[in-house]
Each structure stands twice: as C-alpha cells, then as structure tokens.
C-alpha positions, 0 to 999 in steps of 0.5 A: 361658390365651391372655390370661394368656400375652399379659399376660406377653409384654406385661410382658416386652416392657415390662421390655426396653424399660425396660432398652433406655431406661435404657442409652441414658441411662447409656451414654456417647454421641457427644454426651458426647465431642463436648461435651468436645472443644468444651469443650477448644477453648473453653478453648483460645481463653481461653488464648490471649486471656490469653496475648496480654494478658501473663497466663500464671498466672490461671485459666480457669474451667470452661466451662459449657453454659448451654443446648443448644449454648450455652457460657459462658467465664469468667476468674478476672482482668481482661484486655484483648483485641483483636477481631481476635485474638478472632475469629482465635483462635475460628475457628482453635480451633473449626475443629478441632471442624468447627463453622462456624456460631455467634455469639460474644458478650462481656459484662461480668461480672455485667452483661448489657451487650454489650461485643463480638460477632460471628457466623460463618455460612458461606459469606457471611453472617459479621458481624465488626464493630469489628475494628482496635479494642482493648477495655480491661482488665476483667472479661469473659465470653464466650458462644458459641452454635452453631446446629444443634449437635445435627446434628454429633453422632452420637447414632445408637446411643442414639436407636436404643435410645430408639426401639426401647425406646419401640416395645416399651414401647407394644407391651407396655403395649398388650398388658397393657391389652388383657388387663385391659380385657377383664375391666373392664366399668366401663372407659369407652370412647372413645364415652363420653368423646367428649361431654365432649371436644367440650364442652371444645373449645367453650370454647377460643379460636380463631385463624383456623380453629384452636382454641388449647389454651393450657393443654395447648399444642396447636393443633387443627383438626378431628381434627388436633393440633399440639403447641407448646412453651411459648415457641411458646405465648407467641409465638402469644398475643402475635401473636394479641393484635395480630391483623392488626397489627404486633407488634415484635421488641423486644416478642417478645424482651422478653416471651418471652426476658426472663430468658434473656439475649441472643437474636439476630435470626437466632434469633428468625427461625428460631423464627418459622419453626418456629411458621409451619409448625405454624400451616400446617394452617390454609392461610389463616392466616399470620405476615407478616414486616414487615422490620426491624420485627416480625411480623404474625398475619393471615388471607390475603386473595384 
C-alpha cells in the first residue's frame, strides 16, 4: 500500500512539473517584450537612414532575429548612407534599449562582402573606422550583433518555473522508478553496466589526461564529465589535430563557422575562453593564444 502511495505521489509531482514547464514557454516573458523593443529601435535606425538619403516612401522590411542576440535589418529599395550618420543613428536609437555593447556590419545584398562595420564596446573599446566617407547608393543589409544579450533581459519568472518544474519532474520520476524497480528483478544495476562503460572508455582518444567522447560531446577525467557543444567539439578537434602547433584564427573560423556568416575576432576569443575553462580540469593542458595569429593546444611544461 505504501509503495502505491509513493507511485501516486510521484505521478502527481510529474504532472505538476509538466504544467509548470509548459506555462513557462506559453506565457509571454520579459525577453519577448525586450526583443520587440529592440526591433522597434532597429527599425528607427532604418527610418532615419532612408530619410537622410531622400527616401520617405519605400518600406523597411521586417527585422529578423537571425540567432540569439543577432538582428538583421533589410530594405525594399537601394539607398546611400554616410558611416558617420549610421553610427550616430545607431547609438541614439539603441541607447533607449539600454544596450551598449554590440557590433554593426553592413553587407551588400545577397553577397558576403562587408561594406562597412563598427563596434561599440564601453568604456574605451569602441571601433568606428572610415568616418567622414560616403557609401554609394546600393542594396544593403545591416546586421547588429549584441554581446551578453540575455543578461539585459529579465527572464526570472520563466526561469523559476523551469527550475521548479525540472526539480519536481526529477523527484517525481525518481519516486515512480523506485516503486517499479522494486518489482523488476530483471532490471540491470549500475554494477552490471560498469564493465561495459570501462570498455567504452578504453576506446576513446585521449587529449592530455582527458578522454574525448566526440559522439556524445563529452570530456572525461576519472569520474568527472564535462559537456561540450558541437562547435566546441569541432574547435577542440582542430586544435588537437595540430597538438603543440599553431592553428590559425582563419582556419578555425572557416572550418567551424563557414556557413554562419561573419564571426568577429572578439567573438572567437570569447568562445576559446569558454573552451579553455572546460579543459582546465586537466591542470597540465592549456590553450595558448598566439597574438594575432591563432591558438595552440599544448601541455604546460615546467
């Protein structure tokens, strides 16, 4: 009787967890509202650019969020612009959103060619090249990429629901599994599966003291497991192929981000920094920055 109540309690907790998780995705979040605000600010930039070029009738096409924190502004007709004006309009419009750390890249329509770009990074790291020039009339697409975009949005309510839902789901499923496991004599134990796990580990390639499970995107050291993203796996593979030697920045960008448009050097540095922290469980392994050239995966000496 007691085990039956345990199972019913687990089922109830699981249902509550599913409800909380679903409501977190269905309910409008602060992020949704913030994205709309950013969308309007970017459209305002396009509006001022067109007016400055003498166009007050053509359409500004819907702003698209290409990926997390990366927005694309497109236009119906060709126009000319001055970089000085683009920088001024962008800073003035985006200041209303509170966003102060971003890059702006202007492309020729349907081409990967970069026509112009600049970076705003307070307090003293902004880059605004080629001011005082004019860009001839043409078809342009403007991409604005924000750093730490999620840090400016308040997603606490949805996050709380997800965390609480996840905890209840885990607890509920644990109760249900324990109830049925008691009556499942054929269920394998962890000890039964351990030899297979050890055999699998023996076939994995080693990077320093780490075992690299590429298929499951994991690094392992003894009983410690570090999860990797797909891009982190690709970067680590490229660095490991040239272990102890330089892997250029150009090779990393072309091999890993070839199909995703432009990635800035700063973005690559931030990405490498995250990967460097993950491999730090092997205290002898490191990724060395060769300034202006690339990176080297190596074992620390001395």
